[in-house]
N, C-alpha and C positions, 0 to 999 in steps of 0.2 A: 727462586720463587716457591712459595709454599703451595701445598695442595689446595688449601682454602682459597688462596688468591686465584689459582687456576680455575677452580670450580666456580667461583663468583664470576670470573670473566666469561666462562662458558655459559653459565646459567643466565647471565645478563644477555648474552647473544641469543639464547633460545627464547627468552622473553620477547625479543624483538620480532620473532616470527609470528606476529598476530595480524590477522587480516584487517586492514584499515577500511573505512568507508570508501565507497567508490569515488575516485577522483583524487584521493589523498595518497601520499607516498608513505609506505611503511618504513619502519626502522631497518628492516632487512633489506629493502630496496636501496635505502640510502647507504648502508654498509657495502652492498654489492657495487653500487655506483662508485663509491670512494675507492674500493679495491681495484675495480677496473681502471679507474683514472691513474692510480699509483702504478699499476702494472704497465699501462700504456706509456706513462711518463718514463718509467725505468727503461723500457725498450728503446725509446727515442734517445735517451741519454747514453745508453750502451752503444747504439749505432754511431753516436757522435763522439764516442771514445771517452766519455766522462763516467767511468765505472764507479768512482767514489760517490758521486751524486746518485747514480742509479742504485747502488747498494743502500744508500740512506732511504730512498723511497721504498725499497723492498722491506727494510727493517720496519718502516712505518706500516706497511701492509700487514705484516705478521702481527704487529702490535694491535691493529684494528680487529683482526680475526685470527687468533693463534691457531685455529684448527682448519684454516683454508688450505687445502692440499696444493692448489696451484701456486699460491704465493710462497708457501713453504718450499716446494720443489724448485721454484725459480731462484729463490734466495740461496738455497744449498748449491745449486748449479753455478750461480755467479761466484760464490765464495770458492768453490773448487776450481773453476776456470781461472780465477785470479791467483791461484796457488795457495790459498788459505785452506788447506785440507782439514786442519784442526777446527776452523770455524764451520766448515761444511758438516763435519762429523757432529759437532755440538748442536748444529741446527737440526739434524736428523734426531738426535737424542732429545732435544727440546720438544719436537713434535710428538715423539713417542710418549714422553712424560705427560703431555696433554691428553693423549688418548686413554691412558690407563685410568685416571680418576672417573672418567665417564663410562667406563666398562667396555670400551671398544678394544679388547685385547687382540682381536683378529686384525684390525687396521694397524695397530702398533706392531704386530708381528710382520705383516706385509711390508711396512715401512722399514723395519729393521733389515729385512731381506733385501729390499731395494737399495738401502744405503750401503750395505755390505757389498752388494754387486757393483755399485758405482765407485766406492772408495777402498774396498778391501778391508782388512782388519784394522781396527782403530780402538784405542782404549775407551773412548766415549761410547762407541757402539757396543763394546763389551759390557760396560756398565748398564747401558740401556737393556741389553739382553738379560742381565741379572734381575732388573726390575720387572721385566715381563715374566720371568720365571717365578718371581715372588708373587706377582698378581695371579698367576695360574694356581700356585700352591694355595693362595688365599681362597680359592673356590672350594677347597676341601675343608670341611669343618674340623677344628682342632680336637684331638682326642687320642687316646692310647691305641685305638684301632686303625688310625689313619695310616700308620706306617705300612700296613699290609695292603692298602688300597693302591691300585694303579693310578698313575697320574692321568688326568683327563687329556684326551687327544685334542690338540689345538688344530682346528680345521680353518684354513684360510677361506676368505670369501672370494667368489669368482667375480672379477670386475667386468662390468658392462657400462657402456655409455648409451644413452637413448635419445630418440626424438619421438614426437607424437604427430600422427597424421589424423586429419578429420575429413572423412569422405561425405559428410553430411548426414549419414545414418548412424555411424559408429566411429569411435575413436580407436586408433591402432597405435600401439607402442612398438617401435622398431628398436631392437636391442642388438648391439654389436660389441663383441668383447671376447673374454676368455684369454688364456695365455698358452704358451707352448707346454707348460706344465699342467695347466688346468684347461683341458679341451672339452667344452660342453657338447653333448650329443642331443640334449633336449632341455627345455625349460618348462616350468609349470608355475601357475599363479595360484596362490593360497589365500583364502579369506582369513579373518581374524579368529576363526575357530579351527584353522588348519584343514579346512575342506578344500579339495582341489577344484578350482574353478575352470581351469583350462590347461592343457598340455600340448606343446608344439615341439616338433623335431627341429634341431638347428641345421642350418645350411653352412657348409665350410666356406671360409674365405681363403682364396689362394694367396700365397706369399706375394706381397706387393700390391694386392688388390685393394682398392680404396672402397670403403663402405660409404653409406649415405650420411650417417651421423657425423657431425663435424668433430674435429679433434679438440679435446679439452686440455688446457695446459696442465702439466704435471701427471697426466695419465699416459699409458702406453699409446704410441702413435697408431697402432693397428691391432685389431683383434684377430681371432682365428675362426670365428663363426658369427652368424647373425640369425635372427629369428623375429617374427612379428606376433604379438599377442593382442587380442581384443581387450580393451579396458573400458570401464564405465565412466560416466560423467563425474561420479563421486571421486574417482581416482584422479582425474584431470584437475578437478577443482582443488583437491588437496595439494597437488604438485604446484599449481599456479599460486597457491597461497603460501608456499614454502613450508608446508606441513608434511608429516610422514604419511605415506600412502596407507590406506586401510588394508591393502593387500600386500603380500610378500612374494618375491620371485626367488625360486630355487633353480639351480642348474644341475643337470645330471652329469657327474664325472665318473666314468666307469659304471659301477653298479650302485653308486651312492648319490643321494640328493644333497647338495651343499648350498648354503645361503649365498646370496649374491650381494655385491656392493654396486649400487646404481648411481651413475652420475648423469644429471640432467644437462644436456647440451644447450637447452633453451630453444631448440628448433621446434617450431609448431607449423607444420605444413597445412595450409588452409585456414590457419588461425593466426591471431596476433602473436608476436614473439614475446616471450617472458624473459626477464633478466634474473630470475631467481634460480639458483642451482641447488639441487638436492642430491645428497649422496647417501 
């Protein structure tokens, strides 16, 4: 598949994230509904022992949304569990190739690390790594002086899943996440001018301790810390519409502030439940 075709597919998906008049179903909601139906059907078929049909449904799911992390991870796991290691590795490579044209090198790198951890060394993952390196090198303008320039340090994003609470006076975003390698001690909210709106210290999660935000398929089952941030009506409206938040969340790892990757669990305490996930 060419980069042009991948970009058209992704751009078409982005165009679907447009708020429809009240009462109408958006394209994004239809896509999410179809994905959920395919995942649920695949789970039922897997439990019934019909892995071939289950795989067919998951292939359809990644065709509908090639960048859906949950569908991708489930398909890769099903292929690996059925003994098709090559197929699983190729699925990780496919997802990574979709991340690079849209500039999400951080997600591509995280997925490469995840795939290598699950499958170990594989030629398809090696080729994907080379493509990531090429994408990083492309960040440096070509020229005779570039040979002396250090390669940019590729920082991973700190993963968080979140839910939103409404106590009537203010909205609260509860974040749970981090990893054993990326342990956040604090988080901060930045506006579109990089001004710090709010900073909160993280509270550690004990091993095996269950957080409040429900688990999202394809994401780590447990985080290492949680925190609550106050957010505005503007942020909640953007999330419910499937749009990017006007604010950014950074996590403090050691002495450095690093960008985060947020996954909307769809949980809205005190409010209606949304079916749109944002990462």
